[in-house]
C-alpha positions, 0 to 999 in steps of 0.5 A, a space after each residue: 842594379 837597373 843601370 848594370 842590367 841595361 849595360 849588359 843588354 846587346 845593343 847594335 853599334 850602327 846608328 841606323 840599326 839603333 834608330 830602326 830598333 827604337 822605332 820598332 819598339 814604339 819610341 821616338 827615333 831621336 830626341 832633340 840634341 841626342 847624339 849617337 851614343 846617347 841614342 844607344 844608351 836610350 835604347 838600352 834603357 827602353 829594352 831594360 824597361 820592356 824586359 822588366 815588364 816581360 815584353 822585350 823577348 816578344 818584341 825583339 823576336 818580332 823585330 828579328 823576324 821582320 829583318 829576316 823577311 826583309 833580307 829574304 825579300 831583297 835577295 829574291 828581288 835581286 835574283 829575279 830576272 825580268 824579260 826585257 824587250 827592245 823594239 827593232 827597226 824595220 831595217 833590222 826585220 828586213 835584214 833578218 828576213 834576207 839573211 834567213 832566206 840566204 841561210 836556209 837554202 844553203 843549210 838545206 844543201 849542206 844537209 843533203 850533202 851530209 846525207 849523201 856522204 853518210 849513205 855513200 859507202 865509198 866515203 871515208 871521213 877518217 881517211 880524209 882527216 888523216 890526209 888533211 893532217 898529213 898535208 898540214 904536217 908538210 906545210 913550210 914557209 914559202 914567202 916572208 916580207 916585212 910589211 910595215 914599220 909597226 906591228 900588223 894587226 890583221 890580214 885577209 885573203 880575197 875569195 880567189 886567194 890572189 890578193 892579201 890585205 893587211 892592216 897595221 898600227 900605222 893606221 894604213 892598210 895595204 893590198 898585196 898580190 900573191 904569191 909574189 907579195 907585191 904591194 898594189 894599193 895603200 888604204 889611208 883614212 883612219 885617224 887611229 891604228 887599224 885593228 882588223 881588216 876583212 875581204 868581201 866574199 863576193 867581189 874585190 872590196 874590203 873593209 877596215 876597222 880602227 881605234 877611231 871607232 869607225 869602219 871603212 869600206 874600200 875598193 881594191 884601188 884604194 878608193 873609199 866607198 863608205 864610212 860606218 860610224 856609230 860605235 862609242 869606243 874603238 873597234 876590235 874586229 870586223 867581218 862580212 856576212 857570206 852574202 856580202 850584203 852586210 858587215 859586222 863590227 864589234 867594239 869595246 863599247 860592248 856592242 856589235 853592229 850589223 851594217 847594210 853595205 848598200 845603204 851604209 846604215 846600221 840594221 842592229 
């Protein structure tokens, strides 16, 4: 009768859960030479004995409350987010100050222009948008040229729109005069496919990004001026800061970097 009752008791099948429950009931976790199935049988007999003494329900309720509290604590710790700070370099601080000085002045001018446009009764934003949309509808293809043997991966116009630079999967980038689309320079130096290219906003220099994890900085004659190296995976895009002093690169290593063009060092 005792054995049949013990078999009817609910006993966990996981060995770790069995050991934890035996420990909670105040018995040795395991005995010499005891296997998993034997441990489950021993737990059944312990539970049957405690039930006969009227203590099982109380002990099992306390055990369940302990398990629930442990699970809630783990979930709370997983959901809790702590602030994480990384000490920045002096170069990063200087770059931020320089960018702030550059941006705040232009932001103030932009707000002044917006206020003047708002207060000027002759300004008609809707009419300007209608004109822009109508003009865009009249655009048509003027020139077309096959630039390379492999697909292009990026292009960028110079600030005066007289030059166009392109990059392709052949690892090379090329400079074209506009609007005739006449090739003027070729930029070679990357060991893997070029992924993006950007023209400087202040002078006739340009930057290229590549799957070789490096960015390169060139003049318009095709001469290499600087190489920016530090990413752990291929670059995906590149862009100049409007001041022309900094270069931003983004990579498949899940980071982006801000480079000081003058020193060639990463500020981020």
